N, C-alpha and C positions, 0 to 999 in steps of 0.2 A: 497642415493636418495635425491632429492631436492624438497621441497614444496615452491613454489613462491606465496606469498600473495601480490596481486597487490596494494591494498589500504585498509585502515582501519581507523575507527573513534575512536578507543580505545586508552587509554594512552600508552599501550605497547602490546606485543604479548606473554606475559608470559603464559597465559592459553594454547595457541596453542603449545608453545615450551615445556611445561610440559607434553603434550600428545605425541608430535611427536619426540622430541629428544631422550627420552629413548628407542624408537623403532629404533633408528639409522637414522632418517630422519633429514636432515638439513632444517632449516626454513630461508627463505630469504624474509624479509618484505620490502615493498616499499610504496611509495605514487605516483603511476604511473597512469596518467589519459589520456595520449595521445599515439597514436601509436608509436611515436618516443621513448617514455620512456617504454611503455609496451612491445614492441617486444624484446628488449635485455633482459628484466627482465624475460620473460616467455619462451624464445626460448629453453632453455636447461632444463626446469623444468620437473619433473616427475609427479607433480600434481600442479594445480593452484587453489587458493582460491581467490575470488574477492568479493568486496562489491559494489561499485558504478561505477568502471571503465568500459568504453565501450569495451567489448570484442567482437569486430567485426571480419568480415571474414579475414581481413589482419593480425590481431593479431593471430587468430587461425591458419592461414596458416603457421605462423612462429614457431608454437609449434612442436618441433621435437620429443619429447618423452612423452608428456602429456598423462596420463592414465585417468584423470578426470579433469573437471572444476567444482568447488563447489561454489555456490553463498551463501554468508552470507545473508540469507533472504528467503522470500517466492517467491516473484516475480523474474522472470529471464529475464525481458525485456532488460537488458543491455548486454545480451549474445546472439550472433547469433546462435540460436539452430540448424538451418539447416546447417550452415558451420561446426559446431562441429559434426553433424551427418554424414555429408559426409566424414569427416576425421576420423570417428570412435571413437570420444572422447565422452564418456557419460557426460552429464551435470546434476548435482544434486542440489536440493535446500533443504531448511530446512523448511518444510511446517507447522510445528506445534509448533513453539517456542514462539509465542507472541499472541496466540488466545485471551486469557483473557484480555491482556493489550489493544489490539486494540478494542475489544468489549466494554470494560469499557470506553475507550476514546470516542468511538462513542456515548455511552449513555451520557457521560459528555457533548459532543458537542450538542446533541439533547436538553438536558435540558438547556444548556447554552443559546441557541438561542431562545427556546420557552419561557423561563422565564427571558430573557434579563439580564443574570447574569453579563456579562462584561460591557455592556452599563450602567446599573444602578450603578455598582461600580465606573466607570469612572465619572458618573454624580455627585455622592456624593463627590468624590475626587476633583472635580473641584469647589466645594463650593456650589453646588446646592442641592436641596432636592425634593423628589417626583419622579414620573416616568420619566425616560429618554426618553421613546418613548410613543406613544399614547397607550391607553388602549387595542386596538385591537391587539397589538403586544405581549401582555401577554397571552399566549395560554396554554390550558390544554390538556395534551397528551390523556386523555380519549376521547376527542372529535375529535381527529385527525386520519387521515389515513396515515400510514407510508408505503412507497414503498421501498422494499429492492431488489436491483438488484445484483444478485450473492448470491448463497445459499450454499457456501462451509462452511468450519469450522467457519470462522469469521461471515459470514452472519447468520448462525444458532444460534451462541451465541448472536448476537445482537437481533435476534428475541426472544430468550429466555429471555433476560434481559428486553425486552419491554413488555412481557406478563403481569406482575403484574400491569402495568399502564393501562391495559384494552383498549388499542387503537386497531384499525383495522390494520392488518398487511397483505399487499399484497406482493407477492414474484414473481419475474421473474428470472428464470434460465433455459435455454433451455436444460441443461443436467441433470436436477433433475426432477424426475417424479412428476406429480400432486399429487399422493397419498402420496409420501414422504413429500411433502410440507404440505398437509392437516394433516398428523400425528403430526405435530408440532403445530397445532392450527392456522396456517396461511392459507391464501387463495392464490392458484395459479392464476397468471394473466399474460397476455402477456404485452409486453413493452408498447404498445399503451394505454392499459387500465391503467397501472400504471401512465403513464405520465399525463393522464387526470384526475385521481382521487386522486393522492397522495397530501397530504398537505406537507409532508416531503419526500424527495427522498434521500435515503442513498445508496451509491455505494460500492459494495464489490466484484467486479469482477476483473479478471486479465487484464493486458494490452495486447491485441492481435490485429491482423489486423482487426478483427470484432468489437472490442470495443473501439479502439482509436477514440477520439472525438465523442463518443456515445452521449454526450450532446454537441450540437452545437446550432447555432441560430435557426434552424428549430425545433429541439426537445425541447429546452428550451421554445420555443414559444408555444408548446403544453401543457406545464404545466399550472396548475391553476395560475392565476395571484396572486402573493403574496406567492407562494410556497417557501419552504426552501430546500436548497441543502446541503447535508453532503457528504464529500469525504475524506475517509481515505484509499483509495485503491491505485490508481495511478493517477498522475497529468494529463497525456495525455488522460484520459477518457473524459476530459472536454476541450472544446475550450475556452481558457482563455479570449480571446477578447470578445467572446459571453457572458461569465460569467460576466465580468465587465459591459458590456452594460446592461445586464438583472438586475444586482444589482442597477445600476444607474437609470434605467427606472422604477423600481418597479415591473417588471415582476417576479423577485425573491425578496422576502422581506428580505431574509438573506441567508448567506452561512457560513458554518463552514468547514474549509479545513486544513488537515494536509499535503497535497501533492498539487503540482501545476506544471504546465508546462509553463516556465522552473523553475528549482530549482537551486540555491536560487531564490526566488521571487525578481525581480529587485527592487532596492531601491526606484525608482520613480513610481512603480506600484500602482494604486489605491487600490489594494487589501491590501496594508499595511496601508491604511488610512481610508477606508470606514467604517462608524460607524456600519453598519449592517453586518460586517464580523468578524468572529472569525478565527484566523489563527495561525497555529503552524508550526514548521520547521521540519516536517517529524520525529516526535518524539513519535508517538502514540505507537510504539512497545516497548518503553523503560521501563525497570525495571531491577534491579540487577539480579533477577532470569532469566529473559528472555534473557538478553545479555549473561550471562554465558552459558545458554543452547545453544544459537545460536553458540557461539564460540567453545564449546566442541563438538557439533554435526558436525560442519564444519570440524574441525580437525580430528574427528573420521572418517568421510567419506573419507577424503584424505588418511588416514592410511589404510582403507579397500581397496581402489583402489591399493595402493602400495604393499599391501600384496596379491593381486590377489583375494580378497574375493568378493562375490556378493554384488552389490551396491543397496541400497534402494533409493527411491526418484529420480529416473532417469526420466528426463522430456523431453528428446529428442529421446527416442526410441532406444538408443544404449545399448545393453546388455553387 
């Protein structure tokens, strides 16, 4: 049986091979990102593991034997879940491999923008001294209201890390009960309330038809003038043009983003140059432990499918 890995950002596939080959499964790695390269790579595979490649309806239609599609990661927005469901192929993710890493990175971003860590560093490196920004941009978390949109594993860990800073924490998640939110010491709120009251808005929801461009010119306009945006979830939750405009106009005083739409961020994008932006290249999930867990889990899910075992983490309703 063959496991096709469409694309990967690791130096090699040694971890996956060490799990799958002793079980008698062949591993076929690739760096396929287009239908023209993906279709011949996956058409005869018994299991497919993918990282960032677009596994759309045409690619899924070409899968003749696939028993599972496994995503290296939590989000599955690069996979057409409905097309896979219609073909009877379960899609699995790895929902719990980088919770601490992303939550830590979120807190680093929040502190980075409120205490002007990067801008003050660059100010000193350029030969200057003193504050890089005006005093009102040096903020104290205890005095701020943090709006958390999405209260899954990562959102909850972010809220937990913020608790010792004694800031007010508002949470919006339509699938989490108000009582469950209150039990964490946070306040449940609807999105409209969070938009108007948050000093810092931190996104931790998946990319779905309902959440894409959740932040656009209209909703960004509802934020307090001078609010801060933190996004370590998915780039398409935010309308990039609206984000740039808000940062340039002062509607947003700062943003810290690990994700963007598109990725990579174009070389000529203002997001690479604006002094009130902290930007990273979709690396918040990274640590040696997290990446190993991700790869071992993905390979293990493929092995379970090929052995006919019950699959955990199925996200498209195929049993």
